[in-house]
N, CA, C and O of each residue as an XYZ file, in Angstrom:
928
protein
N      28.969      6.223     22.758
C      29.275      7.517     22.388
C      28.394      7.972     21.480
O      27.755      9.012     21.636
N      28.289      7.058     20.265
C      27.539      7.266     19.032
C      25.997      7.595     19.536
O      25.443      8.669     19.302
N      25.502      6.698     20.133
C      24.209      6.992     20.604
C      23.840      8.301     21.260
O      22.771      8.872     21.046
N      24.936      8.818     22.202
C      24.511      9.905     22.752
C      24.668     11.301     21.648
O      24.094     12.381     21.789
N      25.494     10.962     20.677
C      25.697     11.855     19.685
C      24.410     11.958     18.740
O      24.022     12.989     18.192
N      23.881     10.819     18.662
C      22.759     10.643     17.880
C      21.734     11.384     18.483
O      21.076     12.136     17.764
N      21.446     11.290     19.866
C      20.235     11.696     20.410
C      20.427     13.562     20.449
O      19.512     14.356     20.231
N      21.738     13.886     20.757
C      22.010     15.271     20.583
C      21.496     16.039     19.223
O      20.971     17.152     19.175
N      21.809     15.075     18.035
C      21.342     15.783     16.800
C      19.709     15.676     16.758
O      18.993     16.475     16.153
N      19.296     14.667     17.427
C      17.834     14.573     17.181
C      17.195     15.673     17.987
O      16.099     16.130     17.664
N      17.676     15.979     18.733
C      17.308     17.265     19.653
C      17.396     18.438     18.956
O      16.531     19.313     18.993
N      18.656     18.503     18.167
C      18.597     19.875     17.462
C      17.884     20.046     16.560
O      17.527     21.157     16.169
N      17.436     18.590     15.903
C      16.698     18.786     14.544
C      15.362     19.229     14.877
O      14.668     19.809     14.042
N      14.927     18.963     16.161
C      13.511     19.482     16.264
C      13.417     20.815     16.650
O      12.408     21.457     16.359
N      14.428     21.362     17.328
C      14.713     23.054     17.523
C      14.662     23.668     16.039
O      13.988     24.645     15.713
N      15.457     22.954     15.243
C      15.671     23.598     13.920
C      14.597     23.778     13.223
O      14.319     24.889     12.772
N      13.773     22.622     13.017
C      12.147     22.620     12.192
C      11.109     23.318     13.052
O      10.204     23.863     12.420
N      11.068     23.407     14.412
C      10.018     24.259     15.245
C      10.398     25.612     15.004
O       9.521     26.462     15.157
N      11.699     26.024     14.606
C      12.321     27.272     14.391
C      11.425     27.873     13.183
O      11.171     29.078     13.180
N      11.017     27.143     12.303
C      10.091     27.692     11.126
C       8.800     27.955     11.589
O       8.115     27.051     12.067
N       8.386     29.142     11.491
C       6.946     29.522     12.121
C       5.850     28.863     11.285
O       5.767     29.047     10.071
N       4.982     28.061     12.003
C       4.048     27.161     11.856
C       2.944     28.086     11.568
O       2.299     27.917     10.534
N       2.667     29.012     12.342
C       1.530     29.900     12.309
C       2.064     31.274     12.570
O       3.181     31.557     13.002
N       0.855     32.276     12.162
C       1.516     33.576     12.405
C       1.245     34.126     13.843
O       0.346     33.760     14.600
N       2.026     34.903     14.028
C       1.925     35.516     15.724
C       0.626     36.049     15.841
O      -0.137     36.398     14.940
N       0.443     36.072     17.265
C      -1.005     36.339     17.543
C      -1.875     35.312     18.366
O      -1.350     34.662     19.271
N      -3.130     35.179     18.065
C      -4.091     34.277     18.518
C      -4.545     34.586     20.071
O      -5.511     34.013     20.577
N      -3.692     35.615     20.816
C      -3.967     35.799     22.064
C      -4.821     37.111     22.193
O      -5.164     37.709     21.173
N      -5.167     37.565     23.454
C      -5.832     38.677     23.647
C      -5.145     39.782     23.219
O      -3.914     39.770     23.236
N      -5.787     40.776     22.822
C      -4.821     42.027     22.180
C      -5.760     43.336     22.741
O      -6.952     43.225     22.453
N      -5.433     44.397     23.401
C      -6.209     45.329     23.654
C      -6.565     46.256     22.647
O      -5.745     46.526     21.769
N      -7.993     46.918     22.671
C      -8.431     47.642     21.817
C      -8.100     49.247     22.301
O      -7.200     49.510     23.098
N      -8.897     50.169     21.740
C      -8.930     51.299     22.069
C     -10.108     51.763     22.839
O     -11.026     52.483     22.445
N      -9.859     51.030     24.441
C     -10.664     51.329     25.622
C     -11.928     50.344     25.504
O     -12.682     50.252     26.473
N     -12.180     49.589     24.306
C     -13.469     48.807     24.331
C     -13.238     47.283     24.852
O     -14.163     46.491     24.676
N     -12.036     46.834     25.491
C     -12.225     45.662     25.796
C     -11.005     44.894     25.094
O     -10.195     45.671     24.591
N     -10.692     43.483     24.948
C      -9.955     42.677     24.503
C     -10.570     42.027     23.177
O     -11.774     42.277     23.132
N     -10.265     41.501     22.413
C     -10.562     40.549     21.106
C      -9.633     39.677     20.921
O      -8.458     39.892     21.217
N     -10.023     38.696     20.457
C      -8.876     37.299     19.979
C      -8.412     37.883     18.196
O      -9.160     38.291     17.308
N      -7.336     37.753     18.198
C      -6.814     37.866     16.769
C      -6.948     36.518     16.291
O      -6.532     35.481     16.809
N      -7.651     36.702     15.128
C      -8.021     35.071     14.141
C      -6.475     34.455     13.967
O      -5.513     35.199     13.780
N      -6.382     33.250     14.038
C      -5.140     32.506     13.884
C      -5.369     31.871     12.564
O      -6.441     31.335     12.284
N      -4.506     31.923     11.870
C      -4.145     31.619     10.216
C      -4.412     30.207     10.424
O      -4.105     29.590     11.444
N      -5.068     29.670      9.290
C      -5.261     27.994      8.775
C      -3.898     27.491      8.908
O      -2.880     28.142      8.671
N      -3.960     26.227      9.324
C      -2.588     25.393      9.338
C      -2.462     24.992      7.854
O      -3.408     24.494      7.244
N      -1.080     25.262      7.212
C      -0.831     25.092      5.806
C      -0.269     23.449      5.578
O       0.360     22.965      6.519
N      -0.466     22.701      4.490
C       0.225     21.667      4.400
C       1.850     21.521      4.800
O       2.424     20.499      5.178
N       2.375     22.779      4.611
C       3.742     22.935      5.276
C       3.765     22.898      6.683
O       4.622     22.213      7.242
N       2.999     23.496      7.285
C       2.704     23.337      8.711
C       2.483     22.072      9.149
O       3.078     21.782     10.188
N       1.833     21.274      8.682
C       1.509     20.012      9.015
C       2.677     19.113      8.712
O       3.064     18.301      9.553
N       3.273     19.238      7.485
C       4.528     18.627      7.294
C       5.550     18.813      8.497
O       6.014     17.796      9.014
N       5.874     19.905      8.904
C       6.833     20.268     10.005
C       6.423     19.344     11.410
O       7.154     18.655     12.121
N       5.048     19.605     11.497
C       4.534     18.907     12.771
C       5.134     17.539     12.759
O       5.809     17.022     13.649
N       4.735     16.972     11.460
C       4.882     15.448     11.174
C       6.504     15.206     11.415
O       6.942     14.431     12.266
N       7.253     15.935     10.595
C       8.529     15.660     10.857
C       9.040     15.765     12.370
O       9.766     14.894     12.848
N       8.566     17.017     13.181
C       8.941     16.555     14.486
C       8.531     15.631     15.295
O       9.154     15.384     16.328
N       7.378     14.956     14.934
C       6.944     14.058     15.981
C       7.779     12.666     15.443
O       8.123     11.741     16.179
N       8.005     12.752     14.034
C       8.898     11.477     13.739
C      10.344     11.551     14.462
O      10.984     10.547     14.775
N      10.736     12.779     14.665
C      12.190     13.002     15.162
C      12.042     12.555     16.612
O      12.987     11.965     17.135
N      10.981     12.782     17.264
C      10.923     12.263     18.601
C      10.593     10.800     18.596
O      10.875     10.115     19.579
N      10.080     10.347     17.665
C       9.987      8.800     17.796
C      11.369      8.048     17.592
O      11.683      7.017     18.186
N      12.261      8.820     16.526
C      13.522      8.458     16.340
C      14.443      8.408     17.747
O      15.254      7.518     18.001
N      14.210      9.283     18.398
C      15.077      9.479     19.819
C      14.700      8.356     20.606
O      15.596      7.679     21.111
N      13.432      8.040     20.795
C      12.889      6.842     21.448
C      13.447      5.606     20.896
O      13.775      4.719     21.684
N      13.586      5.452     19.699
C      13.950      4.264     18.949
C      15.473      4.057     19.231
O      15.861      2.928     19.531
N      16.458      5.223     19.138
C      17.780      5.083     19.521
C      17.884      4.827     21.145
O      18.797      4.112     21.559
N      17.169      5.276     21.843
C      17.289      4.543     23.130
C      16.832      3.213     23.215
O      17.450      2.455     23.961
N      15.937      2.825     22.634
C      15.387      1.374     22.692
C      16.857      0.549     22.097
O      17.227     -0.562     22.479
N      17.428      1.259     21.259
C      18.517      0.399     20.587
C      19.654      0.351     21.478
O      20.462     -0.573     21.380
N      19.811      1.436     22.498
C      20.888      1.354     23.370
C      20.756      0.187     24.281
O      21.695     -0.559     24.559
N      19.597      0.071     24.711
C      19.049     -0.879     25.781
C      19.685     -2.372     24.989
O      20.472     -3.193     25.460
N      19.121     -2.357     23.846
C      19.303     -3.754     23.285
C      20.938     -4.179     23.575
O      21.356     -5.146     24.212
N      21.733     -3.066     22.852
C      23.172     -3.018     23.088
C      23.852     -3.531     24.217
O      24.925     -4.133     24.255
N      22.881     -3.130     25.375
C      23.699     -3.237     26.808
C      22.826     -4.403     27.596
O      23.230     -4.706     28.719
N      21.793     -4.995     27.138
C      21.268     -6.193     27.696
C      21.947     -7.292     27.239
O      22.547     -7.423     26.172
N      21.786     -8.155     28.236
C      22.535     -9.592     28.158
C      21.388    -10.756     28.340
O      21.522    -11.853     27.798
N      20.335    -10.449     29.090
C      19.103    -11.247     28.973
C      18.309    -11.464     27.522
O      17.918    -10.452     26.941
N      18.110    -12.539     27.038
C      17.670    -12.638     25.987
C      16.381    -11.871     25.796
O      16.232    -11.040     24.900
N      15.288    -12.253     26.849
C      14.149    -11.546     26.879
C      14.267    -10.120     26.757
O      13.669     -9.550     25.844
N      14.962     -9.491     27.565
C      15.142     -8.148     27.568
C      15.617     -7.665     26.262
O      15.352     -6.545     25.824
N      16.304     -8.516     25.678
C      16.911     -7.845     24.333
C      15.465     -8.054     23.388
O      14.978     -7.094     22.793
N      14.997     -9.105     23.347
C      13.847     -9.066     22.542
C      12.917     -7.922     22.701
O      12.664     -7.225     21.719
N      12.274     -7.619     24.107
C      11.550     -6.816     24.536
C      11.716     -5.007     23.880
O      10.910     -4.152     23.516
N      13.425     -5.099     24.019
C      13.871     -3.684     23.887
C      13.789     -3.429     22.062
O      13.562     -2.347     21.521
N      14.026     -4.668     21.404
C      14.165     -4.833     19.927
C      12.734     -4.399     19.603
O      12.551     -3.506     18.775
N      11.847     -4.921     20.144
C      10.170     -5.002     19.413
C       9.892     -3.567     19.961
O       9.237     -2.962     19.113
N      10.098     -2.924     20.872
C       9.978     -1.403     21.254
C      10.357     -0.415     20.228
O       9.554      0.352     19.696
N      11.850     -0.478     19.930
C      12.744     -0.067     18.842
C      12.047     -0.151     17.619
O      11.811      0.882     16.993
N      11.607     -1.509     17.104
C      10.681     -1.554     15.832
C       9.610     -0.718     15.661
O       9.456     -0.048     14.640
N       8.811     -0.714     16.656
C       7.617     -0.007     16.988
C       7.754      1.417     16.665
O       6.917      1.960     15.944
N       8.872      2.136     17.206
C       9.070      3.397     17.320
C       9.744      3.700     15.848
O       9.499      4.795     15.340
N      10.505      2.853     15.214
C      10.777      3.307     13.740
C       9.554      3.079     13.109
O       9.408      4.067     12.389
N       8.823      2.522     12.999
C       7.339      2.274     12.355
C       6.646      3.814     12.490
O       6.414      4.581     11.555
N       6.393      4.030     13.877
C       6.015      5.344     14.091
C       6.480      6.376     13.321
O       5.797      6.986     12.498
N       7.767      6.605     13.605
C       8.533      7.434     12.985
C       8.319      7.323     11.176
O       8.102      8.314     10.479
N       8.409      6.220     10.760
C       8.300      6.193      9.220
C       6.830      6.629      8.883
O       6.627      7.050      7.744
N       5.796      6.567      9.765
C       4.470      6.975      9.207
C       4.523      8.375      9.207
O       4.060      8.994      8.249
N       5.111      9.045     10.314
C       5.175     10.453     10.259
C       5.954     11.090      9.209
O       5.428     11.979      8.540
N       7.261     10.696      8.977
C       7.851     10.938      7.962
C       7.206     10.945      6.522
O       7.405     11.869      5.732
N       6.531     10.003      6.278
C       5.993      9.849      4.801
C       4.900     10.697      5.024
O       4.663     11.314      3.985
N       3.923     11.077      6.176
C       3.304     12.029      5.831
C       3.587     13.353      5.907
O       2.703     14.151      5.598
N       5.026     13.875      6.382
C       5.595     14.970      5.890
C       5.889     15.088      4.283
O       5.675     16.121      3.648
N       6.448     13.789      3.674
C       6.769     14.201      2.500
C       5.371     14.011      1.638
O       5.414     14.378      0.464
N       4.360     13.562      2.054
C       3.027     13.840      1.229
C       2.456     15.285      1.412
O       1.775     15.935      0.620
N       2.794     15.536      2.345
C       2.117     17.179      2.347
C       3.181     18.131      2.137
O       2.832     19.312      2.129
N       4.493     17.855      1.953
C       5.483     18.559      1.514
C       6.609     17.801      0.785
O       7.661     17.430      1.308
N       6.182     17.597     -0.694
C       7.092     16.855     -1.385
C       8.435     16.945     -1.541
O       9.170     16.007     -1.852
N       8.915     18.569     -1.233
C      10.250     19.141     -1.458
C      11.103     19.152     -0.092
O      12.185     19.735     -0.039
N      10.499     18.411      1.110
C      11.118     18.215      2.176
C      12.222     17.468      2.166
O      11.935     16.322      2.511
N      13.545     17.620      1.887
C      14.549     16.570      1.839
C      14.826     15.778      2.933
O      15.012     14.561      2.937
N      14.846     16.787      4.148
C      15.104     16.137      5.250
C      14.425     15.134      5.789
O      14.940     14.243      6.465
N      12.802     15.266      5.417
C      11.871     14.128      5.631
C      12.269     13.028      4.724
O      12.411     11.905      5.206
N      12.479     13.249      3.363
C      12.895     12.178      2.668
C      14.170     11.370      3.079
O      14.167     10.159      2.858
N      14.992     11.811      3.518
C      16.181     11.405      3.989
C      15.772     10.499      5.306
O      16.163      9.335      5.395
N      15.092     11.016      6.154
C      14.669      9.972      7.104
C      13.363      8.839      6.988
O      13.216      7.863      7.723
N      12.627      9.180      6.057
C      12.008      8.098      5.389
C      12.901      6.705      5.133
O      12.668      5.534      5.430
N      13.803      7.220      4.586
C      14.931      6.049      4.130
C      15.634      5.740      5.290
O      16.127      4.612      5.286
N      15.805      6.363      6.202
C      16.371      5.872      7.505
C      15.561      4.927      8.197
O      15.911      3.769      8.429
N      14.287      5.522      8.577
C      13.577      4.301      9.131
C      13.104      3.051      8.315
O      12.907      1.953      8.836
N      12.949      3.313      7.045
C      12.626      2.004      6.197
C      14.080      0.907      6.596
O      13.996     -0.225      7.070
N      15.359      1.652      6.235
C      16.391      0.714      6.480
C      16.670      0.164      7.736
O      17.313     -0.882      7.829
N      16.125      0.945      8.991
C      16.093      0.142     10.449
C      15.246     -0.711     10.347
O      15.442     -1.750     10.977
N      13.958     -0.583      9.494
C      13.049     -1.459      9.379
C      13.273     -2.903      8.486
O      12.476     -3.838      8.398
N      14.675     -2.770      7.829
C      15.123     -3.980      7.196
C      14.529     -3.925      5.677
O      14.447     -4.883      4.909
N      14.154     -2.647      5.437
C      13.549     -2.528      3.738
C      14.705     -1.794      3.076
O      14.521     -0.638      2.696
N      15.852     -2.371      2.917
C      16.861     -1.321      2.300
C      16.660     -1.043      0.848
O      17.152     -0.005      0.406
N      16.019     -1.813      0.072
C      15.640     -1.362     -1.271
C      14.815     -0.028     -1.368
O      15.026      0.951     -2.084
N      13.720     -0.281     -0.362
C      12.906      1.075     -0.280
C      13.371      2.062      0.186
O      12.859      3.165     -0.007
N      14.508      1.869      0.945
C      15.311      3.027      1.757
C      15.977      3.897      0.752
O      16.032      5.119      0.893
N      16.569      3.156     -0.435
C      17.242      3.519     -1.289
C      16.612      4.556     -2.338
O      17.316      5.488     -2.727
N      15.484      4.429     -2.737
C      14.563      5.086     -3.285
C      14.318      6.409     -2.477
O      14.378      7.508     -3.030
N      14.043      6.256     -1.158
C      13.925      7.528     -0.560
C      15.247      8.443     -0.551
O      15.221      9.629     -0.878
N      16.352      7.791     -0.159
C      17.738      8.610     -0.386
C      17.816      8.958     -1.515
O      18.459     10.008     -1.507
N      17.486      8.650     -2.689
C      17.654      9.035     -3.955
C      16.851     10.172     -4.115
O      17.313     11.088     -4.794
N      15.624     10.301     -3.571
C      14.806     11.278     -3.842
C      15.285     12.486     -2.960
O      15.272     13.635     -3.403
N      15.670     12.204     -1.809
C      16.419     13.325     -1.014
C      17.447     14.024     -1.806
O      17.384     15.226     -2.063
N      18.486     13.166     -2.221
C      19.600     13.516     -3.083
C      19.157     14.363     -4.424
O      19.719     15.355     -4.888
N      17.941     13.659     -4.929
C      17.655     14.700     -6.189
C      17.275     16.231     -5.670
O      17.692     17.187     -6.325
N      16.486     16.438     -4.498
C      16.233     17.370     -3.989
C      17.232     18.242     -3.490
O      17.068     19.458     -3.583
N      18.210     17.778     -2.990
C      19.583     18.103     -2.528
C      20.842     17.532     -2.763
O      21.468     16.907     -1.907
N      21.315     17.786     -4.189
C      22.370     17.006     -4.445
C      23.626     17.029     -3.664
O      24.112     18.075     -3.234
N      24.260     15.593     -3.449
C      25.153     15.951     -2.542
C      25.220     15.883     -1.043
O      26.214     16.019     -0.330
N      24.019     15.655     -0.712
C      23.520     15.890      0.452
C      24.365     14.871      1.657
O      23.954     13.711      1.699
N      25.184     15.133      2.351
C      26.255     14.207      3.042
C      25.526     13.373      3.827
O      25.948     12.225      3.960
N      24.328     13.759      4.485
C      23.903     12.873      5.595
C      23.142     11.713      4.670
O      23.309     10.559      5.065
N      22.328     11.900      3.486
C      21.843     11.053      2.815
C      22.813      9.798      2.100
O      22.530      8.627      1.849
N      24.005     10.544      1.905
C      24.854      9.460      1.230
C      25.281      8.580      2.230
O      25.414      7.384      1.974
N      25.534      9.083      3.453
C      26.155      8.104      4.608
C      24.981      7.091      4.655
O      25.142      5.906      4.365
N      23.781      7.622      5.037
C      22.804      6.624      5.403
C      22.718      5.474      3.902
O      22.752      4.246      3.989
N      22.623      6.136      2.816
C      22.486      5.236      1.809
C      23.784      4.275      1.704
O      23.665      3.114      1.312
N      24.976      4.806      2.063
C      25.978      3.831      2.134
C      25.697      2.615      3.105
O      26.052      1.476      2.798
N      25.153      2.855      4.094
C      24.967      1.863      5.138
C      23.695      0.990      4.443
O      23.705     -0.229      4.611
N      22.871      1.454      3.856
C      21.955      0.812      3.149
C      22.470     -0.425      1.964
O      22.046     -1.550      1.696
N      23.620      0.444      1.424
C      24.104     -0.486      0.372
C      24.896     -1.652      1.082
O      25.079     -2.711      0.480
N      25.358     -1.457      2.341
C      26.048     -2.538      3.103
C      24.851     -3.710      3.181
O      24.999     -4.861      2.769
N      23.612     -3.163      3.808
C      22.562     -4.239      4.134
C      22.358     -5.032      2.868
O      22.110     -6.231      2.991
N      22.428     -4.549      1.779
C      22.170     -5.272      0.436
C      23.668     -6.032     -0.271
O      23.793     -6.669     -1.317
N      24.551     -5.706      0.644
C      25.804     -6.430      0.006
C      26.278     -5.755     -0.954
O      27.103     -6.353     -1.645
N      26.004     -4.573     -1.269
C      26.362     -3.944     -2.453
C      27.688     -3.166     -2.104
O      27.602     -2.017     -1.670
N      29.073     -3.850     -2.311
C      30.016     -3.324     -1.496
C      30.718     -2.279     -2.475
O      31.271     -1.293     -1.989
N      30.699     -2.473     -3.729
C      31.234     -1.104     -4.575
C      30.615     -0.065     -4.403
O      31.256      0.981     -4.300
N      29.045     -0.055     -4.314
C      28.280      1.171     -4.173
C      28.702      1.830     -2.666
O      28.586      3.015     -2.354
N      29.105      0.977     -2.012
C      29.281      1.251     -0.424
C      30.764      1.797     -0.297
O      31.080      2.473      0.682
N      31.509      1.548     -1.125
C      32.917      1.955     -1.237
C      32.816      3.267     -1.801
O      33.527      4.127     -1.281
N      31.885      3.685     -3.011
C      31.862      4.975     -3.778
C      31.180      6.172     -2.581
O      31.516      7.356     -2.560
N      30.196      5.553     -1.663
C      29.699      6.344     -0.916
C      30.740      6.741     -0.067
O      30.837      7.961      0.058
N      31.646      5.976      0.630
C      32.830      6.394      1.533
C      33.689      7.294      0.792
O      34.100      8.324      1.327
N      33.966      7.014     -0.297
C      34.913      7.992     -1.050
C      34.583      9.309     -1.250
O      35.403     10.213     -1.086
N      32.901      9.577     -1.753
C      32.615     10.686     -1.759
C      32.435     11.308     -0.505
O      32.655     12.520     -0.492
N      32.073     10.750      0.602
C      31.943     11.312      2.206
C      33.526     11.788      2.606
O      33.723     12.806      3.270
N      34.607     10.937      2.124
C      35.909     11.356      2.476
C      36.229     12.498      2.013
O      36.928     13.207      2.738
N      35.899     12.907      0.947
C      36.267     14.385     -0.095
C      35.210     15.492      0.752
O      35.695     16.569      1.097
N      33.797     15.197      1.061
C      33.225     16.188      1.542
C      32.909     16.216      2.965
O      32.718     17.353      3.397
N      32.803     15.262      3.811
C      32.659     15.361      5.338
C      33.486     14.296      5.722
O      33.229     13.119      5.466
N      34.389     14.654      6.279
C      35.343     13.526      6.999
C      34.499     12.687      8.157
O      34.605     11.462      8.202
N      33.785     13.299      8.946
C      33.281     13.016     10.095
C      32.376     11.915      9.747
O      32.412     10.887     10.425
N      31.483     12.038      8.653
C      30.418     11.265      8.103
C      31.358     10.054      7.514
O      31.128      8.916      7.924
N      32.305     10.248      6.659
C      33.069      9.150      6.132
C      33.362      8.184      7.152
O      33.159      6.979      7.006
N      33.976      8.862      8.484
C      34.439      8.035      9.619
C      33.148      7.137     10.150
O      33.160      6.002     10.627
N      32.344      7.777      9.976
C      30.896      7.044     10.407
C      30.473      5.673      9.559
O      30.092      4.576      9.967
N      30.654      6.086      8.469
C      30.362      4.797      7.486
C      31.262      3.910      7.561
O      30.907      2.748      7.367
N      32.674      4.189      7.859
C      33.686      3.261      7.682
C      33.439      2.297      9.172
O      33.717      1.099      9.219
N      32.887      3.053     10.303
C      32.625      2.319     11.435
C      31.393      0.968     10.919
O      31.472     -0.260     10.959
N      30.462      1.779     10.521
C      29.657      0.686      9.946
C      30.155     -0.451      8.927
O      29.595     -1.546      8.966
N      31.149     -0.226      8.056
C      31.818     -1.190      7.368
C      32.343     -2.135      8.120
O      32.059     -3.291      7.810
N      33.304     -1.886      9.382
C      33.803     -2.430     10.038
C      32.857     -3.379     10.654
O      33.161     -4.571     10.611
N      31.816     -3.046     11.189
C      30.537     -3.748     12.001
C      30.215     -4.790     10.813
O      30.219     -5.999     11.041
N      29.946     -4.287      9.589
C      29.385     -5.335      8.691
C      30.541     -6.551      8.553
O      30.198     -7.722      8.714
N      31.794     -6.229      8.274
C      32.597     -7.130      8.190
C      32.470     -8.301      9.211
O      32.264     -9.489      8.963
N      32.640     -7.689     10.415
C      32.487     -8.598     11.663
C      31.030     -9.625     11.728
O      31.035    -10.786     12.137
N      29.980     -8.975     11.286
C      28.786     -9.682     11.289
C      28.945    -10.659     10.067
O      28.362    -11.736     10.194
N      29.571    -10.471      9.025
C      29.651    -11.168      7.851
C      30.405    -12.448      8.062
O      30.064    -13.499      7.518
N      31.529    -12.327      8.934
C      32.346    -13.327      9.344
C      31.628    -14.320     10.376
O      32.177    -15.393     10.625
N      30.634    -14.046     10.869
C      29.692    -14.835     11.676
C      28.767    -15.727     10.800
O      28.650    -16.953     10.817
N      28.033    -14.644      9.898
C      27.063    -15.153      9.174
C      27.244    -14.516      7.646
O      26.816    -13.399      7.358
N      27.879    -15.310      6.788
C      27.928    -14.584      5.604
C      26.926    -14.193      4.608
O      27.175    -13.719      3.500
N      25.633    -14.465      5.163
C      24.524    -13.993      4.231
C      24.670    -13.898      2.502
O      24.278    -12.935      1.844
N      25.146    -14.792      2.092
C      25.411    -14.854      0.649
C      26.622    -14.442      0.321
O      27.048    -14.775     -0.785
N      27.482    -13.596      1.238
C      29.017    -13.073      0.646
C      29.997    -14.367      0.679
O      30.141    -15.123      1.641
N      30.632    -14.456     -0.568
C      31.559    -15.633     -0.442
C      32.999    -14.825      0.474
O      33.265    -13.646      0.712
N      33.577    -15.924      0.746
C      34.885    -15.834      1.498
C      36.292    -14.629      0.747
O      37.131    -13.899      1.276
N      35.992    -14.902     -0.455
C      36.900    -13.844     -1.321
C      36.561    -12.592     -1.215
O      37.269    -11.688     -0.773
N      35.516    -12.518     -1.600
C      34.730    -10.751     -1.512
C      34.953    -10.537     -0.252
O      35.604     -9.505     -0.086
N      34.639    -11.171      0.859
C      34.629    -10.873      2.417
C      35.828    -10.564      2.748
O      35.918     -9.684      3.604
N      36.915    -11.065      2.289
C      38.405    -10.825      2.594
C      38.787     -9.538      1.665
O      39.576     -8.670      2.039
N      38.247     -9.536      0.643
C      38.999     -8.299     -0.162
C      38.351     -7.060      0.485
O      38.963     -6.034      0.781
N      36.973     -7.292      0.678
C      36.519     -5.974      1.322
C      37.103     -5.527      2.706
O      37.266     -4.341      2.990
N      37.433     -6.662      3.623
C      37.767     -6.301      4.997
C      39.256     -5.521      4.524
O      39.501     -4.408      4.990
N      40.172     -6.153      3.619
C      41.265     -5.630      3.363
C      41.348     -3.918      3.105
O      42.134     -3.061      3.508
N      40.004     -3.871      2.134
C      39.997     -2.450      1.828
C      39.773     -1.666      2.916
O      40.453     -0.659      3.112
N      38.657     -2.103      3.852
C      38.435     -1.401      4.862
C      39.616     -1.042      5.742
O      39.885      0.123      6.038
N      40.299     -2.084      6.141
C      41.567     -1.691      7.052
C      42.624     -0.741      6.227
O      43.372      0.050      6.803
N      42.590     -0.906      4.927
C      43.518      0.090      4.230
C      42.837      1.636      4.679
O      43.440      2.471      5.353
N      41.682      1.767      4.229
C      40.940      3.135      4.385
C      41.236      3.590      5.949
O      41.709      4.668      6.308
N      40.893      2.651      6.654
C      40.947      2.890      8.260
C      42.588      3.510      8.469
O      42.760      4.494      9.188
N      43.559      2.945      7.887
C      44.776      3.333      8.153
C      45.233      4.684      7.613
O      46.041      5.417      8.183
N      44.574      4.954      6.348
C      44.849      6.065      5.767
C      43.864      7.292      6.461
O      44.186      8.476      6.361
N      42.862      6.936      7.037
C      41.917      7.927      7.766
C      42.709      8.312      9.178
O      42.599      9.452      9.629
N      43.516      7.302      9.854
C      44.304      7.653     11.075
C      45.413      8.642     10.685
O      45.737      9.643     11.323
N      45.872      8.255      9.683
C      46.965      9.174      9.282
C      46.822     10.495      8.787
O      47.772     11.266      8.650
N      45.531     10.789      8.492
C      45.127     12.380      8.110
C      44.186     12.614      8.939
O      43.392     13.477      8.566
N      43.950     12.022     10.193
C      42.874     12.549     10.931
C      43.504     13.980     11.799
O      42.809     14.954     12.088
N      44.893     13.835     12.100
C      45.382     15.228     12.690
C      45.164     16.594     11.673
O      45.102     17.720     12.167
N      45.062     16.382     10.314
C      44.949     17.623      9.687
C      43.535     17.939      9.520
O      43.153     18.973      8.971
N      42.723     17.007     10.018
C      41.115     17.170      9.777
C      40.687     18.435     10.632
O      41.080     18.317     11.792
N      40.084     19.459     10.423
C      39.586     20.494     11.596
C      38.195     20.377     11.393
O      37.422     20.620     12.319
N      37.772     20.010     10.217
C      36.281     20.225     10.085
C      35.239     19.577     11.107
O      35.078     18.358     11.040
N      34.550     20.290     12.013
C      33.643     19.614     13.163
C      32.594     19.008     12.428
O      32.152     19.469     11.376
N      32.126     17.790     13.082
C      30.910     16.743     12.789
C      29.761     17.698     12.210
O      29.358     18.692     12.815
N      29.276     17.269     10.944
C      28.258     18.299     10.604
C      27.000     17.726     11.258
O      25.998     18.440     11.276
N      26.962     16.600     11.753
C      25.821     16.109     12.385
C      25.867     14.642     13.108
O      26.952     14.305     13.582
N      24.841     13.818     13.212
C      25.288     12.744     14.491
C      25.947     11.573     13.439
O      26.432     10.538     13.895
């Protein structure tokens, strides 16, 4: 279910950015006063145009990556898992390159900074992703998507207090994204039960209890939340 929602959001993201005009209307033949047709000159591409083009290309790579992630989740053959994982990583790398180009051309493009962090996180570079999310939030304070992504990066670094703070911020401003982070928290708990990765048992049990408590509260209040999901 989540993967399908991800793909729907990515498709809408491309439409959103493409909707911003990258060049002036014209460029085709235009009738003159009885003397034939001539071509309208096309405006030179600006850095902003190139930034949007790179952003859209990055979104397409993310769609590919999420499809490969879905294959990984469904596959049972270790060889198929390894192959799909490799393809997903390559797609994330290509996406990171495009989003990095976007912010190079247009440093104020907070959506691209957000996806720089997203791709870095999926490539395992959690600390670098935090810097990118911080830049997105500097440009657009309280940007809920960046807060959710950053929360997942905190989980990757076992920074549990920071992850909790991210959840509570989202709980107040975007319940759908808070729910999404809570799902990631539950997944983190299950993975750390299998492989602690430096987390001691007391910390793990305490965090698991907090997650269960927040899940119960969210379930009790879900019926009064009417705000539709803001994104994937």
